[in-house]
C-alpha positions in Angstrom: 52.5 56.7 164.3 51.8 54.1 161.7 54.3 56.4 159.4 57.2 56.1 161.7 56.7 52.4 161.9 57.1 52.2 158.5 60.0 54.3 158.7 61.8 52.0 161.7 60.7 49.3 159.7 62.8 50.4 156.3 65.7 51.2 158.8 65.6 47.4 159.8 66.0 46.1 156.5 68.9 48.7 156.4 70.4 47.2 158.8 71.3 44.0 157.2 74.8 43.5 155.8 75.6 45.5 152.7 78.9 45.0 150.5 80.9 48.1 150.8 79.1 49.6 153.5 81.1 52.2 155.2 82.0 51.6 158.7 81.3 55.1 160.4 80.6 58.3 159.2 83.5 60.2 157.9 83.3 63.5 156.2 85.5 62.6 153.3 83.8 62.0 150.4 86.7 60.0 148.8 86.6 62.5 145.3 88.7 65.6 146.9 85.6 67.0 148.8 84.1 67.0 152.2 80.3 67.2 153.4 79.5 68.6 156.9 79.5 67.8 159.4 82.7 66.5 160.1 81.5 64.6 162.9 77.6 63.3 162.9 78.0 62.8 166.8 79.3 64.8 170.0 82.1 67.3 169.3 81.6 70.6 172.0 82.9 73.4 172.2 86.1 73.1 169.6 89.6 74.7 169.5 92.3 73.8 166.9 95.9 74.4 166.6 98.2 73.8 164.1 102.1 72.0 164.5 103.9 71.5 161.6 102.0 69.5 159.4 99.6 68.7 162.2 96.4 69.6 163.3 95.0 69.0 166.6 91.3 69.4 168.1 90.3 69.5 171.8 86.7 69.3 172.5 84.3 69.2 175.8 83.7 66.3 177.9 81.8 67.7 180.7 80.9 64.6 183.2 82.4 62.0 181.5 85.8 59.6 181.6 88.5 59.7 180.3 87.9 63.4 179.6 88.8 66.3 178.0 90.0 64.7 174.6 92.3 66.0 171.9 92.1 64.6 168.1 94.6 64.4 165.5 94.3 65.4 161.8 96.8 65.8 159.0 94.0 67.0 156.7 91.5 68.7 158.9 88.7 66.2 157.5 89.8 62.9 158.6 90.2 62.6 162.2 91.8 60.1 165.0 92.0 60.4 168.8 95.6 61.6 169.8 94.6 61.1 173.8 92.9 62.2 176.5 93.5 64.3 178.9 92.5 63.0 182.3 91.5 59.6 183.4 89.4 60.5 186.3 88.5 64.2 188.6 89.6 62.8 191.7 87.8 66.1 193.1 84.6 64.7 195.4 81.4 63.2 195.2 79.5 64.6 192.5 82.0 63.6 190.3 81.1 59.7 191.3 77.4 59.6 192.0 77.3 58.9 195.6 75.8 60.6 198.3 73.0 62.2 196.5 75.7 64.4 194.5 76.3 64.1 190.8 77.9 66.5 187.9 75.4 66.2 184.8 76.3 69.1 182.5 79.1 70.2 184.6 82.6 68.6 184.9 85.4 70.1 182.4 84.0 72.0 179.5 85.5 74.9 177.0 88.8 73.8 176.4 91.7 75.9 174.9 94.4 73.8 173.0 98.1 75.5 172.4 101.7 74.9 171.5 104.1 77.0 173.0 108.2 76.1 173.0 107.7 72.2 172.4 105.2 71.8 175.1 101.6 71.2 174.4 98.8 73.0 176.6 94.7 71.9 177.3 93.5 74.5 179.5 89.7 74.6 180.6 87.3 75.3 183.3 85.8 72.9 186.4 82.6 74.6 187.8 83.4 75.9 191.2 86.7 74.7 191.1 88.7 76.9 189.3 91.1 76.9 185.5 92.7 73.7 185.1 95.7 73.4 182.7 97.1 69.8 181.0 100.7 69.8 180.2 102.5 67.5 177.6 105.9 67.0 175.3 102.9 65.4 173.3 99.6 65.4 172.1 99.4 61.8 172.7 100.1 62.3 176.4 101.1 61.5 179.2 99.6 64.9 180.6 100.3 66.8 183.8 97.7 68.3 185.7 97.7 72.0 188.0 94.5 73.8 189.3 95.4 77.3 188.6 92.3 78.4 190.2 90.3 81.4 190.0 86.9 82.0 188.3 88.1 81.8 184.8 85.8 80.1 182.1 85.2 80.3 178.3 88.3 80.5 177.9 91.3 81.4 175.6 94.7 81.8 176.5 97.8 84.0 174.1 101.5 83.2 174.6 102.6 86.6 173.3 106.1 87.5 171.7 106.8 88.9 174.9 106.8 86.1 176.6 104.1 87.1 178.8 100.8 85.0 178.9 96.9 85.9 178.9 93.6 84.6 179.1 90.6 86.1 177.8 87.1 84.7 179.1 83.6 85.5 180.3 80.3 85.8 178.6 79.5 89.6 177.2 81.7 91.8 179.3 85.1 90.5 177.9 87.6 90.2 180.4 91.4 89.7 180.5 93.6 88.3 183.1 97.2 87.8 182.9 98.8 84.5 184.0 101.8 83.7 185.6 104.7 82.6 183.1 104.8 79.1 185.3 101.2 78.8 184.6 101.2 78.1 188.3 98.3 80.7 189.2 97.0 84.3 187.5 98.9 87.5 188.1 97.0 89.4 191.2 95.2 92.2 189.9 95.8 92.0 186.5 91.7 91.5 185.6 90.3 94.1 183.8 87.7 94.7 181.0 88.3 95.1 177.9 85.7 94.5 175.3 82.4 96.4 177.7 79.0 94.9 177.8 77.0 96.3 174.4 79.7 95.3 171.7 77.9 92.5 170.5 80.6 89.8 171.6 79.7 86.7 173.5 80.9 83.4 175.0 83.8 80.9 174.1 86.3 83.2 173.0 89.6 82.1 170.9 92.2 84.9 170.8 95.2 85.0 168.2 97.7 87.3 167.3 97.8 87.6 163.6 100.1 89.8 161.9 100.6 91.9 164.5 96.6 92.4 165.5 95.1 90.5 168.0 91.7 89.0 167.2 89.2 87.5 169.7 86.6 85.0 168.1 83.8 84.5 170.0 80.1 83.0 170.3 76.7 84.8 170.6 73.8 82.5 171.3 71.0 85.7 172.2 68.6 85.4 170.2 70.5 83.2 167.7 73.9 81.7 167.6 76.2 83.5 165.4 80.4 84.2 165.3 81.9 87.5 166.3 85.3 88.7 165.8 86.8 91.7 167.3 90.0 93.4 166.5 92.8 95.0 167.9 96.4 96.9 167.9 96.9 96.4 171.5 95.9 93.4 173.1 94.0 96.1 176.1 91.9 97.6 173.0 90.7 99.1 172.2 88.3 96.4 170.1 86.8 96.9 166.8 83.8 94.1 166.1 82.0 92.6 163.5 79.7 89.0 162.7 81.7 86.3 160.4 79.4 84.2 160.4 75.3 84.1 160.6 72.4 81.9 159.6 73.8 78.5 158.5 71.9 75.8 160.0 73.0 73.3 157.0 69.4 73.1 156.4 68.9 71.6 159.8 65.8 72.7 162.5 66.0 73.3 166.2 65.2 69.7 167.8 62.8 68.9 170.6 64.3 71.2 173.7 63.2 70.2 177.1 62.7 73.5 178.5 61.9 72.6 182.7 65.2 70.8 183.3 68.5 72.7 183.0 71.9 73.0 184.6 71.3 72.9 188.6 67.7 72.2 188.0 66.9 68.4 188.9 64.3 66.6 186.8 60.9 67.7 187.7 57.8 65.9 189.6 55.5 67.4 187.3 57.4 65.2 184.4 59.2 66.9 181.4 58.0 69.9 179.4 59.1 70.1 175.9 59.9 73.1 173.4 58.7 71.4 169.8 58.3 75.1 168.0 61.3 74.5 166.3 60.7 71.3 164.6 59.7 72.0 160.7 59.8 76.0 161.2 62.5 78.6 160.6 63.4 79.8 163.7 67.1 79.5 164.0 68.3 79.4 167.9 71.7 77.8 168.2 71.2 75.3 165.2 73.8 77.5 163.5 77.6 77.5 162.9 78.3 79.8 165.9 81.4 79.0 168.5 85.1 77.9 167.6 88.4 79.1 165.8 90.6 79.2 162.9 93.8 77.7 161.6 96.2 78.5 159.0 97.6 76.3 156.6 101.7 76.2 155.6 100.6 77.0 152.1 98.3 80.5 153.9 95.1 79.4 153.7 92.8 79.7 156.5 90.0 77.6 157.7 87.8 77.8 160.2 86.1 74.7 162.7 83.0 75.8 164.6 80.0 74.1 166.4 76.0 73.8 166.2 73.7 72.4 167.9 72.6 69.2 165.8 69.1 67.7 167.1 69.5 64.8 169.5 73.1 64.1 168.4 73.9 67.4 170.6 76.8 69.7 169.6 78.6 68.7 166.3 81.6 70.4 163.9 81.9 72.1 160.9 84.7 72.9 158.8 84.6 75.6 156.8 86.8 77.8 154.3 88.3 81.2 155.7 88.2 84.3 153.2 89.7 87.4 154.9 88.7 90.3 153.6 89.6 94.4 154.9 91.4 92.8 157.5 88.3 90.2 158.7 88.5 86.3 158.9 84.6 85.3 157.8 83.8 81.9 157.5 82.7 81.1 154.1 83.5 82.0 150.2 83.9 85.2 148.6 80.4 86.1 147.2 79.3 84.2 150.2 80.8 85.2 152.9 79.7 83.8 156.5 77.8 80.9 155.2 79.1 77.7 155.1 79.5 75.5 152.6 78.2 71.9 153.4 80.1 70.0 151.0 83.5 71.9 149.5 86.6 71.0 148.4 89.2 69.5 151.0 92.0 72.0 152.5 95.4 72.2 150.3 97.7 70.6 152.2 99.8 68.7 149.8 98.7 65.0 150.8 96.0 62.7 150.1 94.5 60.6 153.5 92.5 57.4 153.0 88.9 58.7 154.6 88.5 57.5 158.2 86.1 57.6 160.7 87.4 59.0 163.9 86.8 56.1 166.2 86.1 52.4 166.2 82.5 52.0 167.3 81.9 48.7 167.6 84.0 46.6 170.4 83.9 42.8 171.1 85.1 42.9 174.2 87.7 40.9 172.9 90.8 43.3 173.5 93.0 43.9 176.8 91.3 47.5 176.8 88.2 49.3 176.0 88.0 50.8 172.4 88.6 54.9 172.8 85.1 56.1 171.7 83.8 54.7 175.5 83.5 57.1 178.3 82.3 56.3 181.7 79.5 58.2 183.2 81.1 59.8 185.8 83.8 58.5 187.6 83.7 54.1 187.4 84.2 52.2 190.7 87.7 50.1 190.3 86.9 46.2 190.6 83.1 46.6 189.7 83.7 46.1 186.1 86.4 43.9 184.0 87.1 42.7 180.4 87.4 38.7 181.0 86.8 36.1 178.3 86.0 37.9 175.6 82.9 40.1 177.3 82.3 42.9 179.4 81.1 42.5 182.7 79.1 45.1 185.0 78.5 44.1 188.4 75.8 46.1 189.8 75.7 48.4 192.9 73.2 50.1 194.5 71.3 53.1 192.5 67.7 54.7 193.1 67.3 55.0 189.5 69.2 54.4 185.9 70.9 58.3 186.2 72.3 56.8 189.4 73.5 54.1 188.3 77.6 53.6 188.9 79.9 52.0 186.1 77.2 52.7 183.1 79.6 52.5 179.7 78.4 55.2 177.3 79.6 56.5 173.8 78.0 59.2 171.9 75.1 58.4 169.8 75.8 58.8 166.1 73.6 60.2 162.9 72.1 60.3 160.3 70.5 57.1 161.6 72.2 54.4 163.8 71.3 51.0 165.8 73.4 49.6 168.7 73.2 45.8 169.3 74.3 44.0 172.1 74.6 40.4 173.3 73.1 40.2 177.0 74.0 37.3 179.2 71.9 37.9 182.8 72.1 34.8 184.2 74.0 35.8 187.3 71.9 38.4 188.0 70.2 38.3 191.6 67.5 39.9 193.0 66.6 43.5 192.3 69.3 43.3 189.6 68.9 45.6 186.1 71.1 45.5 183.7 70.8 46.6 179.6 71.0 49.4 176.9 70.0 52.8 177.7 70.0 55.9 176.2 71.2 58.3 178.2 69.3 61.8 178.5 67.0 63.2 180.2 64.7 61.9 179.6 66.3 58.8 179.7 65.4 55.4 178.1 66.2 51.9 178.3 65.8 48.1 177.6 66.6 45.7 180.2 66.4 42.4 182.2 65.0 43.1 185.7 65.3 39.8 188.7 62.6 40.0 190.9 62.6 37.2 193.1 63.5 34.1 190.8 61.9 35.7 187.6 63.5 37.2 185.0 61.6 40.2 182.7 62.8 42.2 179.7 61.4 45.2 179.8 61.6 48.9 178.7 61.3 52.3 180.3 60.4 55.4 179.1 61.6 58.2 181.4 59.1 60.8 179.7 55.5 59.9 181.1 57.3 57.3 183.6 56.2 54.4 180.9 57.0 50.6 181.5 56.2 48.3 179.1 55.1 45.1 180.3 57.9 42.5 181.1 58.5 39.7 178.6 59.4 36.6 180.8 63.2 35.3 179.9 65.4 32.5 180.9 68.5 33.2 182.2 69.7 30.1 180.4 69.8 32.0 177.1 71.3 35.1 175.6 69.3 38.1 174.2 70.1 41.1 172.0 69.0 44.0 172.7 69.2 47.0 169.9 68.2 50.3 170.1 67.7 52.0 166.7 68.1 56.0 166.6 66.7 58.9 163.8 68.9 61.6 165.0 67.6 64.1 162.5 64.2 63.4 163.7 64.8 62.8 167.5 62.9 59.7 167.7 64.2 56.1 168.7 62.8 52.3 169.3 63.9 49.6 171.0 63.5 45.9 169.9 64.9 42.7 170.6 65.7 39.2 169.8 66.6 35.7 171.0 68.4 34.4 167.9 70.4 37.2 166.5 68.7 37.9 163.4 64.8 38.5 163.7 63.4 41.3 165.9 61.0 42.4 167.9 60.0 46.1 168.5 59.0 46.7 172.2 57.5 49.4 173.9 56.2 53.0 172.2 58.4 55.1 169.7 61.1 57.3 172.2 61.8 60.9 172.2 65.6 62.2 172.1 65.4 65.6 173.2 68.4 67.8 173.6 68.1 69.5 177.0 71.2 71.5 179.5 70.8 69.3 182.4 73.1 66.7 181.3 74.3 69.3 178.1 74.8 66.5 175.8 73.4 64.8 173.1 71.4 61.3 173.4 74.4 58.7 174.6 74.3 55.1 174.0 74.7 53.3 177.0 75.4 50.0 178.9 74.5 49.4 183.0 73.8 47.4 185.2 72.3 48.2 189.0 70.4 47.1 191.8 67.6 48.8 192.7 66.9 47.3 195.7 69.8 48.8 197.8 72.5 46.5 197.7 75.5 45.0 195.9 73.9 41.9 193.3 75.3 40.2 190.7 76.8 41.1 187.6 76.0 41.1 183.8 77.7 40.2 180.6 77.9 41.9 177.6 79.3 40.7 174.2 79.5 42.0 170.5 78.3 45.3 170.9 77.8 46.6 167.3 76.6 50.2 165.7 75.3 50.1 162.4 74.9 53.5 160.4 73.0 52.6 157.3 73.4 55.8 155.7 77.1 56.9 156.6 77.9 55.1 153.1 77.2 58.3 151.0 79.2 56.9 147.5 76.0 56.9 145.8 74.5 60.1 146.9 76.0 61.9 143.6 74.5 60.5 140.8 77.7 60.6 138.4 75.9 59.4 134.9 72.6 59.6 136.0 69.4 61.2 134.7 67.5 62.9 137.3 64.5 65.2 138.0 65.0 67.8 140.9 61.8 68.5 142.7 62.0 71.5 144.3 60.9 71.1 148.6 59.6 74.7 148.7 56.7 74.2 146.5 56.9 70.6 145.0 57.6 71.7 141.3 60.1 70.2 139.4 63.2 72.2 137.9 62.4 72.8 134.0 64.6 73.2 131.0 62.6 75.7 129.1 63.2 75.6 125.0 63.6 79.7 125.2 66.7 79.5 127.5 65.5 79.8 131.0 65.2 77.3 133.5 61.9 77.5 135.6 59.3 74.9 137.3 56.8 72.8 136.3 54.0 72.0 138.3 52.7 68.7 139.2 49.9 67.9 136.6 51.2 70.1 134.1 52.0 68.5 130.4 56.2 69.4 131.5 56.1 67.7 135.0 56.8 64.2 133.4 58.9 65.3 129.7 62.4 65.1 129.0 62.1 68.9 129.9 62.4 68.0 133.8 65.1 65.5 133.0 68.9 66.4 133.6 72.4 64.4 132.6 74.5 64.6 135.7 77.9 65.1 134.0 81.1 64.4 136.4 83.7 67.2 136.3 85.8 66.1 139.5 86.4 67.4 142.8 82.5 67.2 143.0 81.7 69.4 140.8 79.3 68.5 138.1 77.3 70.2 134.9 73.7 69.6 134.2 72.2 68.9 130.4 68.7 68.9 129.9 67.9 66.4 128.0 65.3 68.1 126.0 68.3 69.3 124.0 67.8 72.9 125.4 71.2 73.0 126.8 73.6 73.3 129.9 72.3 74.5 133.4 74.5 77.6 133.2 74.9 80.7 135.7 76.1 84.3 134.2 76.3 87.3 135.4 76.0 87.7 139.3 73.0 85.2 139.6 70.2 87.6 139.6 66.6 86.2 138.5 66.7 84.7 134.9 70.2 84.3 135.3 70.3 80.5 135.5 70.3 79.7 131.7 70.3 77.0 129.1 73.3 76.9 127.0 74.3 75.0 124.2 77.7 74.7 124.8 79.2 74.4 128.3 81.5 77.4 130.1 82.6 77.7 133.4 79.3 78.9 134.5 77.7 75.4 133.8 80.0 74.1 137.2 78.3 73.2 140.4 79.5 72.1 143.4 76.7 69.1 144.8 75.7 69.7 147.9 75.0 66.3 149.7 72.0 67.3 151.8 71.6 63.5 152.8 68.3 61.2 152.3 68.2 61.8 148.4 68.5 65.5 149.0 71.1 68.4 147.5 71.3 71.7 146.7 73.5 73.1 143.8 76.3 75.8 144.3 77.4 77.8 141.1 81.1 77.8 141.4 80.7 81.6 139.6 78.9 82.7 142.2 79.4 80.9 145.1 75.9 80.8 146.1 72.9 78.4 145.3 70.7 77.6 142.6 67.1 78.1 143.6 63.8 80.0 143.2 60.9 81.7 145.3 58.5 79.5 145.9 55.8 82.3 145.7 57.1 85.1 143.3 56.6 82.6 140.0 60.2 84.1 139.2 62.7 82.1 137.4 65.9 80.4 138.8 68.8 82.6 139.9 72.1 81.9 141.8 71.9 84.7 144.4 70.3 82.5 147.1 73.0 82.6 150.5 71.4 79.0 151.4 68.6 76.8 153.1 66.4 77.8 155.3 66.1 75.4 158.5 62.8 73.6 156.7 64.6 73.7 153.5 61.4 75.3 152.1 63.1 78.4 150.6 63.4 77.1 147.1 67.1 76.0 147.5 66.7 72.1 148.0 66.0 69.9 146.0 64.5 65.7 146.0 66.4 63.9 144.1 65.1 61.3 141.8 67.3 59.0 139.3 65.4 58.4 136.4 68.0 55.1 135.0 
């Protein structure tokens, strides 16, 4: 606990203004490369298309509104909002949090985006209500909506060359259904099985017709996430299948999971039960690249977009080069098929985009509308919120607890580390009102002012264990600054408050942010107000919501021109340049551990590529041959084999990809062998010998 408190203290220091700090995470490194994930916040079930020189990405939004998001990009790396397809469900009480009904983890999900004959289409599913299609002349909307009915989910749609339209859908046994050309419904009796159960196919399908052949890419999540591909000469089959991506976790372990809360299962009366076996271990589960699609560039290159479960962030997105081999679209590079680089060269689109994040996350509420990043938890109640006088006003309405509070405003929690701060004016709260900042999750947590009679108490609640802090008396004449700081890589958060906006006081215990299948989303920041005594109350006003991301500025993570040491996380040894020409290890306490032999000068070779020169004069780290053991050598002259792509693993850690083998430099932590460049990638615990802690010496 003491160590974690120290960590949060350091985070608080990092939140102080820093000149040049990136406003928000962007994958673009500004040097011709990008680093996965594309977004360090949730974007589930991605589907991608290209229209001319523009790319469009659609994703799941579940029960949140506005819903069914579409992003736009010119280079596959920098994205911005194009539109949401829907403002409201208008489909019943469960989408409005009334009459004891809710739609957590339901709503609209697993979209398919397509462009055909001058129109954009987004197909998706609402559980129990059938397949939905949204149609527009522009990706920016407005969108018209049709309910096509049927039991079609996890779908992908193909407009075939002969004018017929098909949907592939379902799990395991892949089904094909023909749609009416005017999309008024399905062709009765057309559903058939095209890939039987037992052929290693999964769900979340993406269908394409490429060079006359039909391809279906899907995700198999059991017992671990991986990407499958099926291929046939006819849409009806027969299909053959292969695995095109497997085991890629970017060195990210399975996060904390709640295993007694899920779809259709309410919060248990006996409390939450967690599975924390993945933390620090190597079980992959779905913390791997496992669902997405592919897209071609105007120059003929192919790229893949896919999701992976990324701890308390939820499901986020990775970008991968696609290598065609023997007619199959493998994710990854030739020499390392099926694995995705964490850092790689940006797609060749013939233009340079200024690096930017997809959203402006902070909001001073001075505008006429909320920023695009905001979404309501279920359908909002008109007339019970407004923007006025540069503030957000939320009126309180009856709710039995936070999860049932209507007009709760949310946005995705963003990693690796972020803090959300807001000013709260609470003098207009009435008896039984509660208003503050929260973490929307199950279990949830919040920091809020509660009015009981004439007293106003600042309280923090964690639903895990139903823990409530002792109240801090506050004056309704004051303004409070409420903050929640989240370490989304480690699934922990902490609340704090201030009365002057400068000095913050921690309140309550550390909060766990697990992932669960009830909301089926990562942890979200929220602003909320409700009345716990069953009546309409007063209102709260929020101002200057601010997101700080102390690790988003990665400009110093690549130590060009610096002398560094590389400590292998697998065994704690330092990478050693041996005089007789190979790269090996120096253990703690050895004569070489603090010598020039473990120090390397990082030379810049452009586009994220570097060359490492040993400071003891042994030469340049160079890969020869095919990367067998002992084939990472020290050469007196730099060669093409000396080029390495620096893989930014964040928090001072890296991997080194050989541009010669497309694999990673590393060594077994147990065999005692020297370094090789035949390693496919990192294990979730980062201790297989490929990940280094980097220390700058000068």
